[in-house]
N, C-alpha and C positions, 0 to 999 in steps of 0.2 A: 492250557485248554487242550482237549483232545477231540477227535472226530465224533465220539459218542455224544459228548456234550452238544456239539454243533447239530448233530442229528436230532436230539431232543428239542433243542431250541427251534429248529425249523418246523418240527412236528407241532409244537405248541402254537407257533405263529400261524401255521396253515389251518390248524383245527380250531383256533381261538378257544381252546379248552385244555386244561391239564389232564382231565379225565379221558377225553377222546384221544389225546396224544399218547397217553399211557397205553390205551388199547391198541393204538397203531403200531407202537414200538415194542409191544408185548412185555412191559414191565409194570410195576405198581406205580400209582400216581405219586406216592411219597418218594419213590426212586427218581422219577422225572423231576419233581420239585427240588429235591436235594441237588441234583446235578445242575439244574438251572441256577440255583442259588450260588453254587460253587463257581459257575461260569461268571455270574454277575460280580462276585467278589474279585475274581481274577481281572475282570475288565474295569472294575471300579465304577460301575453304573448299573442301574436297574434296566432290564430289557423289556419288562412287561408291567403294564398298569393292572394291578389286581383288585382295584377298588370297586369295580362294577361286576355284574354277574358274568359278563363276557370278557375274557382276557384280551387285552389289546396291547399292541406294541407301543413302547415309549419312543421318543425321538432317537434315543441311542439304539433301541431295538430295530427301528426301521433302517438306520444307517448300517447296522450289522447284518441284516438279513441277506442282502444280496451277496455279501462276501462269504457268509456261511454256506449258502447254496453253491457258490463257485468252488469253495474248498471241498465240499462233499462230491461235487461233480468231478473235480480234479482227482480226488482219491479213487473214485470209481473208474476214471479213465486210466489210471495207473494199472489197476487190476486187469482191465480189458486189454491194454497194450501188451502186458506181459503174457496174458492168456493167448493173444493172437500169435505171439512168437513161440510159446511153448505148447500150444494146442490144448491148454488146460483152462476150462471155464471156472470162474470164481464168482462169488456174490451170494445172493439170497433170493429165493423164490417163495412166494406165498400162494398156495393152492387151495381153492375152496371146494367143498363137497356138500351137497344137499343133505340136510338132516334126515335120518331115518332110512338111509339107503347105503348098503354095503357094496361098494363098487370094486370088485376084485380086478377088473380091467384097469381101473385107475391106479390101484396099488401095484399092479404089474408094471405099468408105465413109470411110476415113481421109482420102483426098484431098479428097473433097467437104466433109467436116467442117472440114478445115484451111482450105480456101478460104473457108468461111463464117465461121470463128472463128479467125483467125490469132493471137489473143492467148492461145490455149490450147496449152501445150507437150504433145506426144504422145510417149510412150515405148512401144516395142514390144518384147516379149520372147517367146522361145520356151521351152517347157517341156513335160514330159509332162502328160497330161490330169489325172491325179490331183492333181498339185501345183498346176495351174492352178485346179482347183475349190476347193482349200483356200485359195489366194491370194485368189480372189474373195470367198470366205466371210470371210476375215480382213480384207478391205479393202485389201490391198496391191496388188491388181490390180482396176481398176474394171470391166473388161468383158473376157471371153475367149471364144475359140472353142476348144472342147475336145471330145474324144471321150468319150461316155458310153454307158450302157445304160439301159434302162427301169427296171432294179432299182437303179440307182445312188442313193446317198443325197445328194439335192440340196436338203435342207431349208433354207429361208431364202433360196433363190436363185430368180430368175425365169429362164425358159429359152425359147428359140425353136429348134425343131428345124430344122436346115439340110439334113441328109441323113439318110435312114433306109434301111439296106441289110442284106441277109443276108450271112452269112459264106460264102466260097467257097474252094475249093482250086484251085490253078493248078499244072499239071505240064507238062513238055516232051513233045512227040510221042513215042510209043513207050512211055511210062510206062503201067503197068497201069491206073491210074485214068483215063487219057485215053480208054480203050476202054470204060469203064463208062457205062451210061446213067444210073444213079443212084448217088450216093455218100453214104454215111452217115458220121457222125463216127468210128465204130469202124473203118471202112475207112481213113480218113485217119491215124488213130493207129497203124496197122500200119507206117507209114513214118516216117523221120526228118522233122521239121518245121522250117521256117524261118518266123519270124513276128516281130512287133514285141515289144519288151521289156515287162516288167511295168511297170504304171503307165499304159499306154496303154489306150484303150477297147477296141480289137480284142483285145488280149491278155486283158483282163478277161473279155470275152465268151467267148473260147475256154476260158479256165481254168474259168469257171463251168459251161460246157456239159460239159466233161470230168469235172468233179467230180460233176455231176448223174448221169452215167452210170458213175461209178466207173472212169473210164479214166485211164491214166497215159501221157500223150503224151511222146515222146522229142523234146523241143525242142532240137535240136543247134546251131541258128544263130539269131541275132537281129539285127535292124537296125531303126533308127528310120524309115527312108525306104522307102516302098512300092517305089520303083524298085530299091533295093538288095535287098529281099526277092525281087523278081521275077528280078533278075539271078542270084542264087544258085540259085534254083529252075531257071532256064533252063540252068544248067550241070550240072544233075543232082545237086546236093549234097543237096537235101532237097525236100519238097513245100511249096509256099507256101500259107499261110493268110492271106487278105486279104479286104477287102470286095469285093462283086461288081464295082463299077466300077473299083476298083484293079486287080483281076485282068484284067478285059476290056480295060484300057488296053494290055495286053501280048499281045493275041490273036494277033499276028503270030508269036509264038514259044512261047506257052503255051496249053494247053487248059484252059478254066475249067469247073468243075462246082460248082453250089450244093451245100452240105452239107445234105442234105434234112431231117435230123432236128434241125437247129439253126435254129429259126424265129424266135427272139428277134433283133431287128435290132440292129446297131451304129448308134449315132447320132452325128452331129456336131451340136453345139448351141452356140448363142450363150448365154452365161451372164452374169448381172449381179445385183447386190443392189438391193433397193428403197431408193433413196437420194434425198435432196432436191437432190443436186448437179446444177445445171442443165446443166453440160457433159456429164455422163453421159447425161442425157435427150436432149440434142441429138445426141450420137453414136449413140444408139439409133435415132433417127429415120432417120439416114443408113444405119445398118447394116441395119435392116429393109428399107429400099428396095433396097439393093444385093443382099441375099441373096434377096429374093423377086421382084425384077424379072425379066421374061422375058429369057432369053438366046438368042443366035443362034449357030449353028455347032456343031461337034463337041463343044465343052466343055459344051453344054447337056444332054448325055446323062448327066451325072453323076447317080447315084442311080437307084433302081428306080422303077417306075411308082407314082405316088401320092405321091412324096416331093418336097419343094422341091428345086430344082435350081440351085444357085448357079453363078456363072461362076468355075470353078477350073481352073487349068492343071494341077494334080495332084489328080485326084478322090480323095476320101478320106472314109470314114465315121468314122474314128477315128484317134487317134494318142496 
């Protein structure tokens, strides 16, 4: 047997699913199944009961699980011990990034970290904010940049606010809201709306604001990328609800108005768990520097006054 087989065995045991375990270890389900079968042949016993919809451990599997975890922890400890002596970090980090947002500051942090610690393998994945928060909490993602709100349940997580912005509506010239000096949420909900899908920070903020005022918005179109939301609004299909900087990025074809009675900001935050993993702490150092360093040029205008302004080619407060 080898450590890879033990890793797959522990993943299936903890996920109670070959499919979820395959996603966790980033290989195909058939690959996981084949390795588990090989491990079972070497041990001379079945480790999982596959007869039900949920995969469960057999008696042999339960007996093996603790030893498998201990073997993986020992292997990890060997790498850490050598790293402490040589000053070289090893291992693997999984970093999450919200869908539809190109974060050059994050890419800068990853590049600087990789240059300093080439022995650490980095995986980058995109997902909606709510799933990224849960992944960081569960430990399947080490660090993520996700859209949140100040009311979001982030218990057990450490955070660094990257952008804090108000919600805005963006409409093409000639639209009734373009001529208004002040726009309230009720005014916005009188029109079809295009915005980001459920699970994104911006959508959560919009849904909560509408619920607080007992409004029922007609959300007729959804897109994960801010540019797509703006394109749909520019064609007159619906009014776009975005963060202020997202909307202002399209000022050449859309008129932007802050939604005056939604004062709760949408946040883009760096999220991580308090962990002794030295590679996570090293990446945090590079991330803090990248996201808080002064930026030059038009991209520095991301965010409203008083917010941190990372260097992003697609400004976004949530996704």
